[in-house]
C-alpha positions as CSV (number, residue, x, y, z in Angstrom):
1,X,-24.2,-29.3,-89.2
2,X,-23.8,-33.1,-88.7
3,X,-21.4,-33.9,-85.8
4,X,-19.2,-37.0,-86.1
5,X,-16.8,-36.0,-83.4
6,X,-15.0,-38.8,-81.6
7,X,-13.9,-38.5,-78.0
8,X,-11.6,-41.0,-76.2
9,X,-11.3,-41.0,-72.5
10,X,-8.1,-41.9,-70.6
11,X,-6.9,-42.4,-67.1
12,X,-3.6,-41.9,-65.2
13,X,-1.0,-44.5,-64.2
14,X,-2.8,-47.0,-61.9
15,X,-5.9,-49.2,-62.4
16,X,-8.2,-49.4,-59.4
17,X,-9.3,-52.8,-60.7
18,X,-5.7,-54.0,-60.4
19,X,-5.0,-52.9,-56.8
20,X,-1.9,-55.0,-56.3
21,X,-0.3,-54.0,-59.6
22,X,1.9,-51.0,-59.4
23,X,4.3,-49.5,-61.9
24,X,5.9,-47.2,-59.3
25,X,7.8,-49.4,-57.0
26,X,10.9,-47.5,-55.9
27,X,13.7,-47.1,-53.4
28,X,14.9,-44.0,-51.7
29,X,18.4,-42.7,-52.2
30,X,19.1,-43.1,-48.5
31,X,18.2,-46.8,-48.6
32,X,20.1,-47.2,-51.8
33,X,23.2,-46.1,-49.9
34,X,22.5,-47.6,-46.5
35,X,21.6,-51.0,-47.8
36,X,24.5,-51.0,-50.3
37,X,22.2,-51.5,-53.2
38,X,23.7,-51.8,-56.6
39,X,22.5,-50.9,-60.1
40,X,21.3,-54.5,-60.4
41,X,18.8,-53.8,-57.6
42,X,17.5,-50.7,-59.4
43,X,17.2,-52.8,-62.6
44,X,15.3,-55.5,-60.8
45,X,12.8,-53.0,-59.5
46,X,12.5,-51.5,-62.9
47,X,12.0,-54.9,-64.5
48,X,9.1,-55.6,-62.1
49,X,7.6,-52.2,-62.8
50,X,7.8,-53.0,-66.5
51,X,6.2,-56.4,-65.9
52,X,3.3,-54.7,-64.2
53,X,3.1,-52.0,-66.9
54,X,2.6,-54.8,-69.4
55,X,-0.2,-56.2,-67.3
56,X,-1.9,-52.8,-67.2
57,X,-1.5,-52.3,-70.9
58,X,-3.1,-55.7,-71.5
59,X,-5.9,-54.8,-69.1
60,X,-6.4,-51.6,-71.1
61,X,-6.6,-53.5,-74.4
62,X,-9.1,-55.9,-73.1
63,X,-11.3,-53.1,-71.6
64,X,-10.9,-50.8,-74.7
65,X,-9.1,-48.1,-72.9
66,X,-7.1,-46.3,-75.7
67,X,-5.6,-43.4,-73.8
68,X,-3.2,-43.8,-70.8
69,X,-0.6,-41.8,-68.9
70,X,2.6,-43.5,-67.7
71,X,3.8,-43.0,-64.2
72,X,6.8,-40.7,-63.8
73,X,8.2,-43.3,-61.4
74,X,8.7,-46.3,-63.7
75,X,12.5,-46.3,-63.1
76,X,13.7,-45.7,-59.5
77,X,16.4,-43.0,-59.0
78,X,16.5,-42.5,-62.8
79,X,16.9,-38.7,-62.5
80,X,18.9,-38.5,-59.2
81,X,22.0,-36.5,-59.8
82,X,24.2,-39.0,-57.8
83,X,22.9,-42.1,-59.5
84,X,23.8,-42.8,-63.1
85,X,22.9,-46.1,-64.8
86,X,21.6,-47.4,-68.1
87,X,17.9,-48.3,-67.5
88,X,17.2,-48.9,-71.1
89,X,19.6,-51.3,-72.8
90,X,19.5,-54.1,-70.2
91,X,15.7,-54.1,-70.4
92,X,15.2,-53.2,-74.0
93,X,13.4,-56.5,-74.8
94,X,10.8,-55.7,-72.1
95,X,10.3,-52.2,-73.4
96,X,9.9,-53.4,-77.0
97,X,7.3,-56.1,-76.0
98,X,5.2,-53.5,-74.2
99,X,5.6,-51.0,-77.0
100,X,4.4,-53.6,-79.5
101,X,1.2,-54.2,-77.6
102,X,0.7,-50.4,-77.3
103,X,1.3,-49.8,-81.0
104,X,-0.6,-52.9,-82.3
105,X,-3.7,-51.7,-80.4
106,X,-3.2,-48.0,-81.2
107,X,-3.1,-46.9,-77.5
108,X,-2.2,-43.3,-77.0
109,X,0.5,-43.1,-74.2
110,X,2.0,-39.9,-72.8
111,X,3.8,-38.6,-69.7
112,X,3.5,-35.7,-67.3
113,X,6.6,-35.1,-65.2
114,X,6.0,-34.3,-61.6
115,X,6.4,-30.9,-59.8
116,X,10.2,-31.2,-59.7
117,X,10.4,-30.4,-63.4
118,X,10.6,-26.6,-63.5
119,X,12.1,-25.5,-66.8
120,X,12.0,-21.8,-65.9
121,X,13.4,-22.0,-62.4
122,X,15.9,-19.4,-61.3
123,X,17.9,-22.1,-59.7
124,X,20.4,-23.6,-62.2
125,X,20.5,-26.9,-60.4
126,X,16.7,-27.3,-60.8
127,X,16.9,-26.4,-64.5
128,X,19.7,-29.0,-64.9
129,X,17.7,-31.6,-63.1
130,X,14.7,-30.7,-65.3
131,X,16.7,-31.4,-68.4
132,X,17.6,-34.8,-66.9
133,X,13.9,-35.5,-66.1
134,X,12.8,-34.6,-69.6
135,X,15.6,-36.8,-71.1
136,X,14.4,-39.7,-68.8
137,X,10.8,-39.4,-70.0
138,X,12.0,-39.2,-73.6
139,X,14.2,-42.3,-73.3
140,X,11.3,-44.3,-71.8
141,X,8.9,-43.2,-74.5
142,X,11.5,-43.9,-77.2
143,X,12.3,-47.3,-75.8
144,X,8.5,-48.1,-76.0
145,X,8.5,-46.8,-79.6
146,X,5.7,-44.4,-78.8
147,X,4.6,-42.5,-81.9
148,X,4.4,-38.7,-81.6
149,X,5.4,-38.8,-78.0
150,X,4.1,-36.0,-75.7
151,X,5.7,-34.8,-72.5
152,X,3.4,-32.3,-70.7
153,X,4.9,-29.4,-68.7
154,X,3.6,-26.5,-66.7
155,X,5.2,-23.1,-67.3
156,X,6.5,-23.3,-63.7
157,X,8.0,-20.6,-61.6
158,X,6.6,-17.0,-61.5
159,X,9.7,-15.5,-59.8
160,X,10.3,-11.9,-61.0
161,X,6.8,-11.8,-62.6
162,X,5.1,-13.6,-65.5
163,X,6.9,-11.8,-68.3
164,X,10.4,-12.6,-67.0
165,X,9.3,-16.1,-66.1
166,X,7.9,-16.8,-69.6
167,X,11.1,-15.4,-71.1
168,X,13.2,-17.8,-69.0
169,X,11.0,-20.7,-70.1
170,X,11.5,-19.8,-73.8
171,X,15.3,-19.4,-73.3
172,X,15.6,-22.7,-71.5
173,X,13.3,-24.5,-74.0
174,X,15.6,-23.4,-76.8
175,X,18.5,-25.0,-75.0
176,X,16.8,-28.4,-74.9
177,X,17.9,-31.0,-77.5
178,X,15.7,-30.9,-80.6
179,X,14.3,-34.4,-80.0
180,X,12.9,-33.3,-76.6
181,X,11.6,-29.9,-77.9
182,X,9.5,-31.9,-80.4
183,X,7.8,-33.7,-77.5
184,X,6.9,-30.8,-75.2
185,X,3.3,-29.6,-74.7
186,X,2.4,-27.0,-72.1
187,X,-0.6,-27.0,-69.8
188,X,-2.3,-24.0,-68.1
189,X,-2.2,-24.1,-64.4
190,X,-4.7,-23.3,-61.5
191,X,-2.8,-20.4,-60.0
192,X,-0.6,-18.4,-62.2
193,X,-0.5,-19.1,-66.0
194,X,-3.9,-19.0,-67.5
195,X,-5.1,-20.1,-71.0
196,X,-4.1,-16.7,-72.5
197,X,-0.5,-16.9,-71.1
198,X,0.0,-20.6,-72.2
199,X,-1.6,-20.2,-75.7
200,X,0.6,-17.2,-76.4
201,X,3.7,-19.2,-75.3
202,X,2.8,-22.2,-77.3
203,X,2.2,-20.2,-80.4
204,X,5.6,-18.5,-80.0
205,X,7.3,-21.9,-79.6
206,X,5.1,-23.7,-82.2
207,X,4.2,-26.4,-79.7
208,X,0.9,-27.9,-78.6
209,X,-1.2,-26.6,-75.7
210,X,-3.0,-28.9,-73.3
211,X,-6.2,-27.2,-72.0
212,X,-6.9,-28.2,-68.4
213,X,-10.5,-27.2,-68.0
214,X,-10.6,-27.4,-64.2
215,X,-7.5,-25.2,-64.1
216,X,-9.2,-22.7,-66.4
217,X,-12.2,-22.6,-63.9
218,X,-9.7,-22.0,-61.0
219,X,-7.6,-19.4,-62.9
220,X,-9.0,-17.0,-65.4
221,X,-9.5,-13.3,-66.0
222,X,-13.1,-13.6,-67.1
223,X,-12.2,-14.9,-70.6
224,X,-14.8,-17.1,-72.3
225,X,-13.5,-20.6,-73.0
226,X,-15.4,-20.6,-76.3
227,X,-13.1,-17.9,-77.6
228,X,-10.0,-20.1,-77.1
229,X,-10.9,-23.7,-77.9
230,X,-10.4,-23.5,-81.6
231,X,-7.1,-21.7,-81.2
232,X,-5.9,-24.3,-78.7
233,X,-7.0,-27.2,-81.0
234,X,-5.0,-25.5,-83.8
235,X,-1.8,-25.8,-81.8
236,X,-2.0,-29.6,-82.4
237,X,-0.3,-30.2,-85.8
238,X,0.8,-33.9,-85.6
239,X,-1.7,-35.7,-83.5
240,X,-5.2,-35.6,-81.9
241,X,-5.7,-32.6,-79.5
242,X,-5.8,-33.6,-75.9
243,X,-7.5,-32.0,-72.9
244,X,-7.5,-32.6,-69.1
245,X,-10.7,-32.8,-67.1
246,X,-11.2,-33.1,-63.4
247,X,-13.7,-32.1,-60.8
248,X,-13.0,-30.2,-57.6
249,X,-12.7,-32.2,-54.4
250,X,-15.1,-29.7,-52.7
251,X,-16.7,-26.4,-53.4
252,X,-14.9,-25.0,-50.4
253,X,-12.2,-22.6,-51.4
254,X,-9.4,-24.5,-49.7
255,X,-10.3,-27.7,-51.5
256,X,-11.6,-26.5,-54.8
257,X,-8.2,-26.9,-56.6
258,X,-7.8,-30.5,-55.5
259,X,-9.0,-33.3,-57.6
260,X,-12.1,-35.3,-56.7
261,X,-12.1,-39.1,-56.8
262,X,-14.7,-39.0,-59.5
263,X,-16.0,-36.7,-62.3
264,X,-19.0,-34.5,-62.1
265,X,-20.9,-35.8,-65.2
266,X,-23.0,-32.7,-65.6
267,X,-20.0,-30.4,-65.7
268,X,-18.3,-32.9,-68.2
269,X,-21.4,-32.8,-70.4
270,X,-21.3,-29.0,-70.5
271,X,-17.6,-29.2,-71.6
272,X,-18.4,-31.7,-74.3
273,X,-21.2,-29.5,-75.6
274,X,-18.7,-26.7,-75.9
275,X,-16.2,-28.9,-77.7
276,X,-18.6,-30.4,-80.1
277,X,-19.1,-27.0,-81.8
278,X,-15.7,-27.5,-83.4
279,X,-16.4,-31.0,-84.7
280,X,-12.8,-32.2,-84.1
281,X,-11.8,-35.6,-82.6
282,X,-10.2,-35.1,-79.2
283,X,-8.8,-37.2,-76.3
284,X,-9.7,-36.3,-72.7
285,X,-7.5,-37.4,-69.9
286,X,-9.6,-37.7,-66.7
287,X,-7.5,-36.6,-63.7
288,X,-9.6,-38.3,-61.0
289,X,-8.2,-40.2,-58.0
290,X,-10.4,-43.2,-58.7
291,X,-8.6,-43.7,-62.0
292,X,-10.3,-46.2,-64.3
293,X,-13.2,-46.5,-61.8
294,X,-13.9,-42.8,-62.4
295,X,-13.8,-43.4,-66.1
296,X,-16.2,-46.3,-66.1
297,X,-18.6,-44.5,-63.7
298,X,-18.6,-41.4,-66.0
299,X,-19.4,-43.6,-69.0
300,X,-22.4,-45.1,-67.2
301,X,-23.7,-41.7,-66.3
302,X,-23.2,-40.4,-69.9
303,X,-25.1,-43.3,-71.3
304,X,-28.0,-42.5,-69.0
305,X,-27.9,-38.7,-69.4
306,X,-27.1,-38.2,-73.0
307,X,-27.6,-39.5,-76.5
308,X,-23.9,-39.9,-77.2
309,X,-23.2,-43.0,-79.3
310,X,-20.7,-45.2,-77.5
311,X,-18.3,-47.2,-79.7
312,X,-16.8,-49.1,-76.8
313,X,-16.1,-48.7,-73.1
314,X,-14.1,-45.4,-73.4
315,X,-15.0,-43.9,-76.8
316,X,-18.1,-42.1,-78.0
317,X,-19.4,-40.0,-80.8
318,X,-21.2,-36.7,-80.3
């Protein structure tokens, strides 16, 4: 069989090459109150974050990085239950300019809400806040005119056991607005919900599954990853399947779940060799603390260790 499988690599939020450029400047709610900040202050911070986001997107274009994850902190206090302001309309021109660069250059952009988004929590306040968090992510992606937007979630809480927790997830998912339901993809985690749990859930809801390979290594019941890859790929109906890859900070048990600054290229090659059996284009998000430095270092090692044919700085054929 001839393999013409294309793999694009991506990185998360910040560029190490652009140290002083952050898209996550914020203000605490305490300071917001104590310093008598107004909505205008929040909009000023957001505008500066958007300015920096534009610079990072331009940087990505010039360096042929086609896959990028937005920060969850683009808009300060956007999901705080005591702060309510329109962070889209006053800045819509900025969003549209950035979105045009993204779309003109066919960059894939997605989001991954932080640990406060727990759709299946038993605390109604947390569930309500999760709805707000998801609406915020949707609004930003929509303002940027992202095609086939993806918002990645974990299943979340395991209170009262897996079965009850998955049922809560399904029930609350079905209460989400349809436009948000269409964006959700679910990722396996490193402690509770393994690939079998998440694949079953995604099939029930007819939504994509994101396989996190490192989480699979941390949390499995002896299942072979080869038995699940094709099934996971098949959950992606509208866009290219995506995967997460990271390397453990240390082989020590207490640090194994944590992400390393860089990617172990030998482990990555083993993963690619598994994927290439299915001859399907995929995007792989590198969850490494060294961000784009980790991506470029991995590429250099792959060029030395493999015969993969590189199209550009972040894309190769196997």
